N, C-alpha and C positions, 0 to 999 in steps of 0.2 A: 147243325152251321155254316153260315155262310162267307163265300172271301169277302163279301162289304161287313157283316161283321167283324170277320180277321182283321179287317183291315181300319176300323173303328174303334174296337179296342185298342189293337198298335202304337196308335199312334194316340188313342184315350192315358197308354199309358208315359212316354216320353211326355207329354202334355201335362200329367197332372199334379198339381200344388202337392199333393201328398208326395209324389217322388224329390218334391226341392227340397220337403220338410226332413225326408227321411234320410237324404243326402248329404244334409244340413248336421242331422245330427249324427250318423257319422262321422262327417269331420270333427266336430267337439272331441268325441269319442276320439280319432285319431291323433291328433292332436295333445291331447291331456297323455294318455296314451306313452307317444313319443317323449313329451316334454319326460315321464316316469326314466326312461329307459334312455334316454341322455347320456344318466351319472352313466352308467352303464358301460354305453356303445359310443357315446361320443358325437360331437356334430354331423361329422362323416357319415357316419354309420348308419344312427340315424331316417338323415338325408335320405341315405342308399337303398336300408330297410323297408320303410313306413312310407315312403312320400316319393319316391324314385321309382315306385317297382306297384305291379298289377294291385297283386296280393301274398298280403304280410305271411312271410315262413317263421315255421318253430318249425323245431324240429320233436321227433321224438322224446322221451324222457329216459335215459341210457340209452342212444342211440343217434344215427349225422338220415336219420329220414328226416328227407323236410315233409312239411306239413302246414297245410294251408290253414288260419285261422282267421283272418280280416282281408277286408278286400281295401289296398292299397293307396294311394294321394291318387297317380296315373289315372286307378279305378276310376274315383268317388269321382277324381278335378274334370272325365269327359263324359261321363252321365255327366254332371249337372251339365257342362258346356252344352252336350248335344239339349240336355231338357228349357235350358234359356232357349240356343235355338226354334228349336221346334218349337217354343211356346208362342216366340214371334212368330214364325212366319205362320203358325195356323191361326191364332188372334189379331194379325196383326192389321192394325187401320189406325191410321195413323189421324190425333187430335192434338188440338193442341194442351189441353187438358192434361194429358198422357203424356208431351212428350220429353219430362222430363226423366217420365218415371224410365220411359224407352228409350234416353239416356243413358241414364244411368244402370242399366240393364246392360247394353251396349259396351258402356266402361268396364263392366264387369267380363263380358268373354272375352277381350282383350285382354284380362288380366291374369286367363285363365291358359290364354295362348302364349301369353310372354312366357307363363312361365312351365309352357308345354317346350316350348324351342332353348328354353337355361336350360329346360333338366335335359334336353335331349344336344344339348351343340356348344352349352359354355364349355371353357375347355383352366384349366386353376395350375398355375404354374408358380414358380419361385426363381430370383436373379440373385445372386449370393455375391456381393462386389467388396472387396477390398478397398483401401483409398489407393485409386493409381491404377488402378485395374478394369483393364478392357475384356468383357464379354461379348460373342454375340448371339448364346443360346440360354435358354431358357430353363427350368430342373422341374423335374410333376413333385406334387408331394406323396404320390402314393403309390405308382408306377415305378416299374425299375425297366430293362432291357441288356440283351446279352449283347455286346459287340466281341467284332474279327476283327483284326487292323493286319492289315497287309502294310507294314511299314518300310517297304523294298526304295520307298521313290522315296530323298533325301529333304525334296522340295514341300510337300504333302503324304498324311499320310490317306490313304485308301479303308470308311470303315465298311462297316457289314454289317447294321444295329438287325437286331430280331425282338421282337415287343416281347414281352413277360409273356400277355397274354399266350402264343399259339408255344413261347417252352412249358405253358402250367399243359394245354393240348398234348404232348406229347408226340405228333407229330411231325416224320423226318420234315428238313427239307433243304430243301437246294436254290440257294441261291448261282445265278451267273457269275459273278465276281471269284466263285469261289470256287478250288479245282480240290471240294472234298466236299461232304454231305453230310449236314450237321445231324445227329440223333439222339434223342433225349431220352431218360438210361432213371430220371427223377426227378422230384418235383417239394418242395417244404414253403407256403407262403412264409412261415417267417421261422425265425429259425437264430441258436447260437450258434460256433465255432468255440473251438478248443484246438490250443496241442494237443495231443494224443499225453504226453510223455507228464503233462502239467496236468492232467486230470486226477481227482482223487477217486475213489474208491465208489461215493454218493454217486460221483459223477456222470461213472462211468456205464452203467446202469442205465442211463436217461439215453447216451444213443441210438442211433440203429446205425444195422451196415456200412459202410462207405468204400463202394466199385471204384474209385479213383486213382488209376496211377500213374498218372501224369503231372507235373510240376508241385504244388507245394500239396497236392491234396489226400497225398498216403500217409501225410504228416498231420492231419486233422482228421478229428475227431466232430461230426454232427449234434446236435442237441435240437429235436423240434419242441416249436416251441408254440404256442397258441394262438389264434388270431385277434390281433391289437383294435382297435375304433378308435382311442385315444387320442385328441385333438395334437398331445405333445409325446407322444409313441407312434414312428413310424412299424412295419415291420418288414422282416429285411428275409429276404427269400436264397434257397441255396438249392441251384439243379446242378446234375450231376451230363457232361457233354457230350457225347464219344462225338467224334469224328474219323470219317471213313472217306477211304481214296481211292482211285486205280487199281490200284496194288492192294489197299487192305485198311483193316483199320489201323490209325495209328495212338490210338487210345485216347485213355478217359479221365476229361477233368472238370476239378470240383468248383462252382463258381460261386460268389455271391456277393453283394457291399460290400462286407464285410472283410474280403482282402482286396486292400485301398490299391493295389496295386494290380495291375493285370501279369498272365502269367506269359511268358512267350517260350515259342518252337520253332525249330526250322523244318520247313517245308517246301516240297517244287524250285530248290535254292531263295530261297528266302523269308524271311524274318517273321513272325504273323505273332501277335495279341493276344490274349482268350481276357473276356471279366464277364463280370457286372456289372452295371452303373445302373444312378436314378439317370430313369428316360428325360431325353433332354430334343429339345422342338430351334432347329435353331433360324435363326431370323436373317432376313435382307440389310438388316442394319447393325450396328454395335455402339453398346454404350462404356462412358471410361467417367469412371466414379471421382472427382476430381476434389471433392471434402464433402464430408459428411457432421452437421452437427447434433448434439446431444443438450439441448438450455434449459436449464430449471430454471424454478421461481430465485426472487435474491433474498440471501441469503434463510435456505432452506437444499432442501434436496427433492424435490421434488420436481419430477419431469414436467416443462410446458414443450416443448418442441421438441422432435424428428425429424430432422429436413438433410435428402439428396444431393447435394449440386452434380450435376450429370454431364459431359458434351456424349450427344448424339452423331452419329458418321454413318451418311448411308453407303451402299455397296456401288454406286452409279454417281457416288458425287456430289447429288443434287439437294442432298441435306447438312450442314455442319452447321449445328445449333449451341448452345445449352438452357439447360432447363435444371429449375426447381422444382425437387416433389416431397413434399411432408402432409401431411393432415390434414384432410378434405380439399386436397389440392395435388389430383395422379394427373401422371403424363399420358395422355392420348396419341397415340398414335400406331398407324396402320391398319385399325382395327385393334389395339392393344390396349390396357388400360395399364399403367404403373400407378400401386398404391405402394405407401411410404408402411413396410408392414412387420421388421424386427432393426434389432440394430445393437450393435457390441461397438461403444463405444471406447474401450477399454485396450480394444486388439484391433479396431480400426477397420471394420466392414460394416458393410450395413446390408436387407435382405431386402428386396421388391418384391411384391402380388401381382403378378403378370395374368390377364384376364380378356382369356377374348369370351365376348356376351353378345352373337347376334340379336339379341330380343331387347338389349340393355335400354333401350327407348320406350321402348311398349307397358311395361309398370309404366313412367311418368303419363304417356298420353292418355291407360286406360286410371290415373286418379287425377286426372284438369275433368275428362268427362262425367268420370262418376260426380266428382264437385260442384260441375257443372250443372248438370240433370238435377242432383237434390236439391242445387241453387235458384234455380228455374222451377221445381215442382214446389216448392217452399213459395216464393216468388206468388205463381197462381195459386193456391192458396189462400195465401193471407192474401192479396187482392178477391180473391172471392168474398174473405169474409169481409172485410172491410166494407165489400159494397154493398151484403146484405146487413150489416150493421147501419148503413148511413141509412139504408131504406127503413128499416124497420123507425 
């Protein structure tokens, strides 16, 4: 076999219509399988396992060994995009009769690129605001962070935040703003905490060894829980953090978002706080919730509208205005979109979903191009059909 034969076989594979049909069939199977699994994993879990992965992994029964079982969304979508592009490059010959088909395929390529950008770069956070409350940060739906706070300055706190991914990896962290090294001695992705004195005998058997010797840790028992992917549930991790100063270890703390208040300790003449909280993303502006409304239809308790009236104030003072956020009317500000997500009017707070999606416009562009392409192609065939019928 010559290099020319190899090249033709390689090109023939990627421009093949059979490959297109096979990938579409695999896509149908993947979507059907993911739909069934959504009852167990939820929307977030299905997206990560099936659609935002190269390979769908499953564990060997009775073990934690991952086993590849099916191509994932990135693999199928990537091959389909290569197939479309290669077919156009290899067979491209512009004619008016096929202009609609070519425009439709171009829109489909943009749609696939948009989904890839969304999967890789989109960020979802939430901002919970009580009436009259002001915030300049949003919080992650799923991720947490370890924070060590220097409270020595009366005007502000100096916060060092370590992402949960680094805590999970377990490698020591030496931050230039910390006079000690941070070491990790265990991590649980989901857990429950109970006071050891309140544990029943049945719960004692479920706990694991607790090496904490500082703060409230020695009085706490930790119960491991399976990781949850349900939309209405949150994983609450636990980690054991040892701080090592110039003169040796300072002790080991148990940290978890279940411990609502950070734990304090003194070192080098300063008061420090350590804890684990939901990951925050700070903004160059602040939102103040001025008013929340929960409207219902007259004579019933059926919700009619949820809305939040907020004030926007930027740090540099260039913007100070009010905005009304309600269903299908989000606030767009500095590349972020604020949606009305949840509301508890009885307790006076509103939750906004904060989304950053660099590929937000691409699906709209793709749909316009595909719709225009199909319309053009239908029009070309309609004109040809009526012309032939008139001649007959």
